[in-house]
DRENDO-1510 file (C-alpha; in Angstrom, 1 decimal, always signed):
<recs>
REC; n; res; u; v; w
REC; 1; MET; +52.1; +98.2; -64.5 .
REC; 2; LEU; +49.6; +99.2; -61.8 .
REC; 3; ALA; +48.1; +102.7; -62.1 .
REC; 4; VAL; +46.3; +104.1; -59.1 .
REC; 5; ASP; +44.3; +107.4; -58.9 .
REC; 6; ALA; +43.1; +107.7; -55.3 .
REC; 7; GLY; +41.1; +110.9; -54.6 .
REC; 8; ASN; +39.2; +112.1; -51.5 .
REC; 9; SER; +35.9; +110.6; -52.8 .
REC; 10; LYS; +36.9; +107.7; -55.0 .
REC; 11; THR; +39.7; +105.4; -56.2 .
REC; 12; ASP; +40.4; +104.0; -59.6 .
REC; 13; VAL; +43.0; +101.5; -60.4 .
REC; 14; ALA; +44.1; +99.8; -63.7 .
REC; 15; VAL; +46.6; +97.1; -64.6 .
REC; 16; ILE; +48.4; +98.0; -67.8 .
REC; 17; ALA; +50.2; +95.4; -70.0 .
REC; 18; PRO; +53.6; +96.2; -71.6 .
REC; 19; ASP; +51.9; +96.9; -74.9 .
REC; 20; GLY; +49.4; +99.3; -73.4 .
REC; 21; GLU; +46.4; +97.1; -73.1 .
REC; 22; VAL; +44.3; +97.7; -70.0 .
REC; 23; LEU; +44.0; +94.2; -68.5 .
REC; 24; GLY; +42.0; +94.9; -65.4 .
REC; 25; ALA; +40.4; +97.8; -63.6 .
REC; 26; ALA; +38.4; +98.5; -60.4 .
REC; 27; ARG; +36.9; +101.3; -58.4 .
REC; 28; GLY; +36.7; +101.9; -54.7 .
REC; 29; GLY; +36.1; +104.6; -52.1 .
REC; 30; GLY; +38.1; +107.6; -51.2 .
REC; 31; PHE; +41.6; +107.8; -49.9 .
REC; 32; GLN; +41.9; +109.9; -46.7 .
REC; 33; PRO; +45.0; +109.0; -44.6 .
REC; 34; PRO; +44.7; +112.2; -42.5 .
REC; 35; THR; +41.3; +111.0; -41.3 .
REC; 36; VAL; +41.8; +107.2; -40.9 .
REC; 37; GLY; +45.6; +106.8; -40.8 .
REC; 38; VAL; +48.0; +105.6; -43.5 .
REC; 39; THR; +47.6; +101.9; -42.7 .
REC; 40; VAL; +43.8; +101.9; -42.9 .
REC; 41; ALA; +43.8; +104.0; -46.0 .
REC; 42; VAL; +46.2; +101.6; -47.7 .
REC; 43; ASP; +44.1; +98.7; -46.6 .
REC; 44; GLY; +41.3; +100.3; -48.5 .
REC; 45; LEU; +43.4; +100.5; -51.6 .
REC; 46; ALA; +44.3; +96.8; -51.2 .
REC; 47; GLU; +40.8; +95.6; -51.8 .
REC; 48; VAL; +40.5; +97.6; -55.0 .
REC; 49; VAL; +43.9; +96.4; -56.2 .
REC; 50; ARG; +43.0; +92.8; -55.4 .
REC; 51; ARG; +39.9; +93.1; -57.7 .
REC; 52; ALA; +41.9; +94.6; -60.5 .
REC; 53; PHE; +44.7; +92.0; -60.2 .
REC; 54; ALA; +42.0; +89.2; -60.3 .
REC; 55; GLU; +40.5; +90.6; -63.5 .
REC; 56; ALA; +43.9; +90.9; -65.1 .
REC; 57; GLY; +45.0; +87.5; -63.9 .
REC; 58; VAL; +48.2; +88.7; -62.2 .
REC; 59; GLY; +49.5; +88.7; -58.7 .
REC; 60; SER; +52.0; +91.6; -59.0 .
REC; 61; VAL; +53.4; +94.0; -61.5 .
REC; 62; ASP; +56.8; +95.6; -62.4 .
REC; 63; HIS; +55.9; +99.1; -61.5 .
REC; 64; VAL; +53.3; +100.9; -59.4 .
REC; 65; SER; +52.4; +104.5; -60.4 .
REC; 66; ALA; +50.2; +105.9; -57.6 .
REC; 67; CYS; +48.7; +109.4; -57.6 .
REC; 68; LEU; +47.2; +109.9; -54.1 .
REC; 69; ALA; +45.1; +112.6; -52.5 .
REC; 70; ASN; +46.5; +114.1; -49.3 .
REC; 71; ALA; +50.1; +113.5; -50.5 .
REC; 72; ASP; +50.8; +117.3; -50.2 .
REC; 73; PHE; +54.5; +117.2; -49.3 .
REC; 74; PRO; +57.3; +115.2; -50.7 .
REC; 75; VAL; +57.9; +113.6; -47.3 .
REC; 76; GLU; +54.3; +112.4; -47.4 .
REC; 77; GLU; +54.8; +110.9; -50.9 .
REC; 78; ARG; +57.9; +109.1; -49.6 .
REC; 79; GLY; +56.0; +107.7; -46.6 .
REC; 80; LEU; +53.1; +106.5; -48.7 .
REC; 81; ALA; +55.4; +105.0; -51.2 .
REC; 82; ALA; +57.1; +103.0; -48.3 .
REC; 83; ALA; +53.6; +101.9; -47.2 .
REC; 84; LEU; +52.8; +100.7; -50.7 .
REC; 85; ARG; +56.1; +98.8; -51.0 .
REC; 86; THR; +55.2; +96.7; -48.0 .
REC; 87; ARG; +52.2; +95.3; -50.0 .
REC; 88; ALA; +54.6; +93.9; -52.7 .
REC; 89; TRP; +52.3; +94.9; -55.5 .
REC; 90; GLY; +55.2; +96.0; -57.7 .
REC; 91; THR; +58.9; +95.8; -58.0 .
REC; 92; THR; +59.2; +99.7; -58.0 .
REC; 93; VAL; +56.8; +102.3; -56.6 .
REC; 94; GLU; +56.4; +106.0; -57.4 .
REC; 95; VAL; +53.9; +108.2; -55.5 .
REC; 96; ARG; +52.7; +111.6; -56.5 .
REC; 97; ASN; +50.0; +114.0; -55.4 .
REC; 98; ASP; +46.8; +113.2; -57.3 .
REC; 99; THR; +46.8; +116.6; -59.0 .
REC; 100; PHE; +49.7; +115.4; -61.1 .
REC; 101; ALA; +47.3; +112.7; -62.6 .
REC; 102; ILE; +44.9; +115.4; -63.8 .
REC; 103; LEU; +47.8; +117.3; -65.4 .
REC; 104; ARG; +49.3; +114.3; -67.1 .
REC; 105; ALA; +45.9; +113.1; -68.4 .
REC; 106; GLY; +45.4; +116.4; -70.2 .
REC; 107; VAL; +48.8; +116.7; -72.0 .
REC; 108; ALA; +50.6; +114.7; -74.7 .
REC; 109; GLU; +53.9; +115.0; -72.9 .
REC; 110; PRO; +54.7; +115.7; -69.2 .
REC; 111; ARG; +54.8; +119.5; -69.7 .
REC; 112; GLY; +52.3; +122.0; -68.4 .
REC; 113; VAL; +50.4; +123.3; -65.4 .
REC; 114; ALA; +47.1; +122.1; -63.9 .
REC; 115; VAL; +44.9; +123.9; -61.5 .
REC; 116; VAL; +42.3; +121.7; -59.8 .
REC; 117; CYS; +39.3; +123.3; -58.0 .
REC; 118; GLY; +37.1; +120.6; -56.4 .
REC; 119; ALA; +36.4; +120.6; -52.7 .
REC; 120; GLY; +39.6; +122.7; -52.3 .
REC; 121; VAL; +42.1; +124.2; -54.7 .
REC; 122; ASN; +45.5; +123.0; -55.8 .
REC; 123; CYS; +48.0; +123.5; -58.6 .
REC; 124; VAL; +51.0; +121.6; -60.0 .
REC; 125; GLY; +53.3; +121.9; -62.9 .
REC; 126; MET; +55.9; +119.7; -64.6 .
REC; 127; ARG; +58.5; +119.7; -67.3 .
REC; 128; PRO; +59.8; +116.6; -69.2 .
REC; 129; ASP; +63.2; +117.1; -67.5 .
REC; 130; GLY; +61.6; +116.2; -64.2 .
REC; 131; ARG; +61.3; +119.6; -62.7 .
REC; 132; THR; +58.0; +120.3; -60.9 .
REC; 133; ALA; +56.2; +123.1; -59.2 .
REC; 134; ARG; +53.6; +122.6; -56.5 .
REC; 135; PHE; +51.9; +124.1; -53.5 .
REC; 136; PRO; +51.1; +122.5; -50.1 .
REC; 137; ALA; +47.3; +123.1; -50.7 .
REC; 138; LEU; +46.2; +122.6; -47.1 .
REC; 139; GLY; +43.7; +125.4; -47.1 .
REC; 140; ARG; +44.0; +128.9; -45.5 .
REC; 141; VAL; +46.9; +127.7; -43.4 .
REC; 142; SER; +49.0; +127.4; -46.6 .
REC; 143; GLY; +47.6; +130.5; -48.2 .
REC; 144; ASP; +44.9; +128.9; -50.3 .
REC; 145; TRP; +41.4; +130.4; -50.9 .
REC; 146; GLY; +38.4; +128.9; -52.5 .
REC; 147; GLY; +37.4; +125.6; -53.9 .
REC; 148; GLY; +33.9; +124.2; -53.6 .
REC; 149; TRP; +33.9; +124.1; -49.8 .
REC; 150; GLY; +35.6; +127.5; -49.5 .
REC; 151; LEU; +33.1; +129.2; -51.8 .
REC; 152; ALA; +30.2; +127.7; -50.0 .
REC; 153; GLU; +31.6; +128.9; -46.7 .
REC; 154; GLU; +32.2; +132.4; -48.1 .
REC; 155; ALA; +28.7; +132.5; -49.5 .
REC; 156; MET; +27.2; +131.6; -46.2 .
REC; 157; TRP; +29.3; +134.2; -44.4 .
REC; 158; HIS; +28.0; +137.0; -46.6 .
REC; 159; ALA; +24.4; +135.7; -46.5 .
REC; 160; ALA; +24.3; +135.5; -42.7 .
REC; 161; ARG; +25.7; +139.0; -42.2 .
REC; 162; ALA; +23.3; +140.4; -44.8 .
REC; 163; GLU; +20.4; +138.9; -43.0 .
REC; 164; ASP; +21.3; +140.0; -39.4 .
REC; 165; GLY; +22.6; +143.4; -40.4 .
REC; 166; ARG; +26.3; +143.0; -39.9 .
REC; 167; GLY; +27.0; +143.2; -43.6 .
REC; 168; GLY; +25.6; +144.7; -46.8 .
REC; 169; PRO; +22.7; +143.3; -48.8 .
REC; 170; THR; +23.1; +140.3; -51.1 .
REC; 171; ALA; +20.6; +138.0; -52.9 .
REC; 172; LEU; +22.5; +135.1; -51.3 .
REC; 173; ALA; +20.5; +135.6; -48.2 .
REC; 174; GLU; +17.4; +134.4; -50.2 .
REC; 175; THR; +18.9; +132.0; -52.7 .
REC; 176; LEU; +21.0; +129.9; -50.3 .
REC; 177; PRO; +18.1; +128.9; -47.9 .
REC; 178; ALA; +15.6; +128.6; -50.7 .
REC; 179; HIS; +17.7; +125.9; -52.2 .
REC; 180; PHE; +16.9; +123.7; -49.2 .
REC; 181; GLY; +13.3; +124.9; -49.0 .
REC; 182; LEU; +14.0; +127.2; -46.0 .
REC; 183; GLU; +12.9; +130.8; -45.4 .
REC; 184; SER; +15.9; +132.3; -43.8 .
REC; 185; VAL; +19.7; +132.0; -43.4 .
REC; 186; TYR; +19.1; +131.6; -39.7 .
REC; 187; ALA; +17.0; +128.4; -40.4 .
REC; 188; LEU; +19.7; +127.2; -42.8 .
REC; 189; VAL; +22.5; +127.8; -40.2 .
REC; 190; GLU; +20.4; +125.9; -37.6 .
REC; 191; ALA; +19.7; +123.0; -39.9 .
REC; 192; LEU; +23.4; +122.6; -40.8 .
REC; 193; HIS; +24.5; +123.0; -37.2 .
REC; 194; LEU; +22.1; +120.4; -35.9 .
REC; 195; GLY; +22.7; +118.0; -38.8 .
REC; 196; HIS; +19.2; +118.2; -40.2 .
REC; 197; ILE; +21.0; +119.0; -43.4 .
REC; 198; PRO; +24.0; +116.7; -43.7 .
REC; 199; ALA; +27.3; +118.5; -43.8 .
REC; 200; VAL; +28.2; +116.8; -47.1 .
REC; 201; ARG; +25.4; +118.8; -48.8 .
REC; 202; ARG; +27.1; +122.1; -48.2 .
REC; 203; HIS; +28.8; +121.6; -51.6 .
REC; 204; GLU; +25.3; +122.2; -53.1 .
REC; 205; LEU; +25.6; +125.9; -52.1 .
REC; 206; THR; +28.4; +126.5; -54.6 .
REC; 207; PRO; +26.3; +126.1; -57.8 .
REC; 208; VAL; +23.7; +128.3; -56.1 .
REC; 209; LEU; +26.4; +130.9; -55.6 .
REC; 210; PHE; +27.2; +130.8; -59.4 .
REC; 211; THR; +23.5; +131.1; -60.3 .
REC; 212; THR; +23.2; +134.1; -58.0 .
REC; 213; ALA; +26.2; +135.7; -59.5 .
REC; 214; THR; +24.8; +135.1; -63.0 .
REC; 215; GLY; +21.7; +136.9; -61.9 .
REC; 216; GLY; +23.7; +140.0; -61.2 .
REC; 217; ASP; +24.3; +140.0; -57.5 .
REC; 218; PRO; +27.5; +142.0; -56.8 .
REC; 219; VAL; +28.6; +140.0; -53.7 .
REC; 220; ALA; +28.2; +136.7; -55.4 .
REC; 221; ARG; +29.9; +138.0; -58.5 .
REC; 222; SER; +32.8; +139.3; -56.4 .
REC; 223; LEU; +33.4; +135.7; -55.0 .
REC; 224; VAL; +33.4; +134.3; -58.5 .
REC; 225; ASP; +35.9; +136.9; -59.6 .
REC; 226; ARG; +38.1; +136.2; -56.6 .
REC; 227; MET; +38.1; +132.5; -57.4 .
REC; 228; ALA; +39.2; +133.2; -60.9 .
REC; 229; GLU; +42.0; +135.4; -59.6 .
REC; 230; GLU; +43.2; +132.6; -57.3 .
REC; 231; VAL; +43.2; +130.1; -60.2 .
REC; 232; VAL; +45.2; +132.5; -62.3 .
REC; 233; ALA; +47.6; +133.4; -59.5 .
REC; 234; MET; +48.5; +129.8; -58.9 .
REC; 235; ALA; +48.9; +129.0; -62.6 .
REC; 236; THR; +51.1; +132.0; -63.2 .
REC; 237; VAL; +53.4; +131.3; -60.2 .
REC; 238; ALA; +53.8; +127.7; -61.4 .
REC; 239; LEU; +54.6; +128.8; -64.9 .
REC; 240; THR; +57.1; +131.2; -63.6 .
REC; 241; ARG; +58.8; +128.7; -61.4 .
REC; 242; LEU; +59.2; +126.3; -64.3 .
REC; 243; ASP; +60.4; +129.0; -66.7 .
REC; 244; LEU; +57.4; +128.4; -68.9 .
REC; 245; LEU; +55.8; +131.9; -68.7 .
REC; 246; GLY; +57.4; +132.9; -72.0 .
REC; 247; GLU; +56.5; +129.7; -73.9 .
REC; 248; GLU; +53.2; +128.4; -75.2 .
REC; 249; THR; +52.1; +126.1; -72.4 .
REC; 250; PRO; +48.9; +124.2; -71.6 .
REC; 251; VAL; +47.1; +125.2; -68.4 .
REC; 252; LEU; +44.7; +122.5; -67.5 .
REC; 253; LEU; +41.6; +123.2; -65.5 .
REC; 254; GLY; +40.1; +120.3; -63.5 .
REC; 255; GLY; +38.0; +119.4; -60.6 .
REC; 256; GLY; +34.2; +119.7; -60.2 .
REC; 257; VAL; +34.1; +123.5; -59.9 .
REC; 258; LEU; +36.2; +124.2; -63.0 .
REC; 259; ALA; +35.0; +121.2; -65.1 .
REC; 260; ALA; +31.4; +122.5; -64.7 .
REC; 261; ARG; +32.5; +125.5; -66.9 .
REC; 262; HIS; +30.3; +128.1; -65.2 .
REC; 263; PRO; +30.3; +130.8; -67.9 .
REC; 264; LEU; +31.2; +133.7; -65.5 .
REC; 265; LEU; +34.1; +131.8; -63.9 .
REC; 266; ASP; +35.4; +130.3; -67.1 .
REC; 267; ALA; +35.3; +133.6; -68.9 .
REC; 268; ARG; +37.0; +135.5; -66.1 .
REC; 269; ILE; +39.8; +132.9; -65.8 .
REC; 270; ARG; +40.5; +133.1; -69.5 .
REC; 271; GLU; +40.5; +136.9; -69.5 .
REC; 272; ALA; +42.8; +137.1; -66.4 .
REC; 273; LEU; +45.1; +134.4; -67.7 .
REC; 274; ALA; +45.5; +136.1; -71.0 .
REC; 275; ALA; +46.6; +139.2; -69.2 .
REC; 276; ALA; +49.0; +137.5; -66.8 .
REC; 277; ALA; +50.4; +134.7; -69.0 .
REC; 278; PRO; +49.6; +135.6; -72.7 .
REC; 279; LYS; +51.2; +132.4; -74.0 .
REC; 280; ALA; +49.3; +130.0; -71.7 .
REC; 281; VAL; +46.7; +127.8; -73.4 .
REC; 282; PRO; +43.8; +127.1; -71.0 .
REC; 283; ARG; +41.6; +124.1; -71.4 .
REC; 284; VAL; +39.3; +121.9; -69.3 .
REC; 285; VAL; +40.4; +118.4; -68.5 .
REC; 286; THR; +37.7; +115.8; -69.1 .
REC; 287; ALA; +39.9; +112.6; -69.2 .
REC; 288; ALA; +39.8; +110.2; -66.3 .
REC; 289; PRO; +42.7; +111.0; -63.8 .
REC; 290; VAL; +43.7; +107.3; -63.7 .
REC; 291; LEU; +44.8; +107.8; -67.3 .
REC; 292; GLY; +47.3; +110.4; -66.0 .
REC; 293; ALA; +48.6; +108.0; -63.4 .
REC; 294; ALA; +49.1; +105.4; -66.1 .
REC; 295; LEU; +50.9; +107.8; -68.4 .
REC; 296; LEU; +53.2; +108.9; -65.5 .
REC; 297; GLY; +54.0; +105.3; -65.0 .
REC; 298; LEU; +54.8; +104.8; -68.7 .
REC; 299; ASP; +57.0; +107.9; -68.6 .
REC; 300; HIS; +58.8; +106.4; -65.6 .
REC; 301; VAL; +59.6; +103.1; -67.4 .
REC; 302; GLY; +60.4; +104.8; -70.7 .
REC; 303; ALA; +57.6; +103.1; -72.6 .
REC; 304; PRO; +57.4; +103.8; -76.4 .
REC; 305; ARG; +54.9; +106.5; -77.6 .
REC; 306; GLY; +52.7; +103.8; -79.2 .
REC; 307; VAL; +52.1; +102.4; -75.7 .
REC; 308; HIS; +51.1; +105.8; -74.4 .
REC; 309; ALA; +48.7; +106.2; -77.4 .
REC; 310; ARG; +47.0; +102.8; -76.8 .
REC; 311; VAL; +46.3; +103.6; -73.1 .
REC; 312; ARG; +45.0; +107.0; -74.0 .
REC; 313; ALA; +42.8; +105.6; -76.7 .
REC; 314; HIS; +41.3; +103.1; -74.2 .
REC; 315; TYR; +40.2; +105.9; -71.8 .
REC; 316; GLU; +39.1; +108.4; -74.5 .
REC; 317; ARG; +36.9; +105.7; -76.0 .
REC; 318; GLY; +35.4; +105.1; -72.6 .
</recs>
């Protein structure tokens, strides 16, 4: 089997033997079909798969289990699956959104809910009977709020208005520009606009927001609280859709923002989740998402539990 976890920033693939041994693995760049097109994006996967196949000494596999970023709708999953089939990497192909990989990596069986807060925010849930819950997760256009980029943008919005007088005071007006060695929000806005500070570095503002909130700034704290409320809202809706609200169910927290376990955010999420879904069991996922892609593939082919355990042991040792 070929397991693929292709996120926005990196891709991991692994070739798994029928007994669960990991025969080959490789890492590549991000998977962004909305930016480069499906063909170019899959071409990028091809090079990573080629290296993993070479290490494993195989030319194809029986099944491909691919968890891919930007597969936000079932129709996109079907289109990407069709594109992968043209590569003839495996006899059968199953494509899911990459959030499912994080969920499956964190649970012993395909049952639970995962909320991922990285650059954006997303949530999925699944039951062993195949039922799933999901959101489009396309940003504000699909009702989402937050994630690393969203939090950075909100922090800048409040800081700019505090400095020029359109809004109330906040320490963010000092802490955000200071992070880049600048004296004002105006200078920071100019540096970002002109590219003197690369756009990719905007994500650095999110940890500054959390530090400012920890220092007691009410505006920064309100953004952290809202992020926690969004995480809990998504998890609660997914649990409700899957009829799991009344059962003890794992709620996995993943992605850079949640995996960092910022004390204020983590505590607020657990407090709000306990009130909204008392039987939910929250925990942070630390396992590699490619493990989840592999386990989903093993679920698909009906592999014995011992095979699942061997694959999990490989990644947990690593």
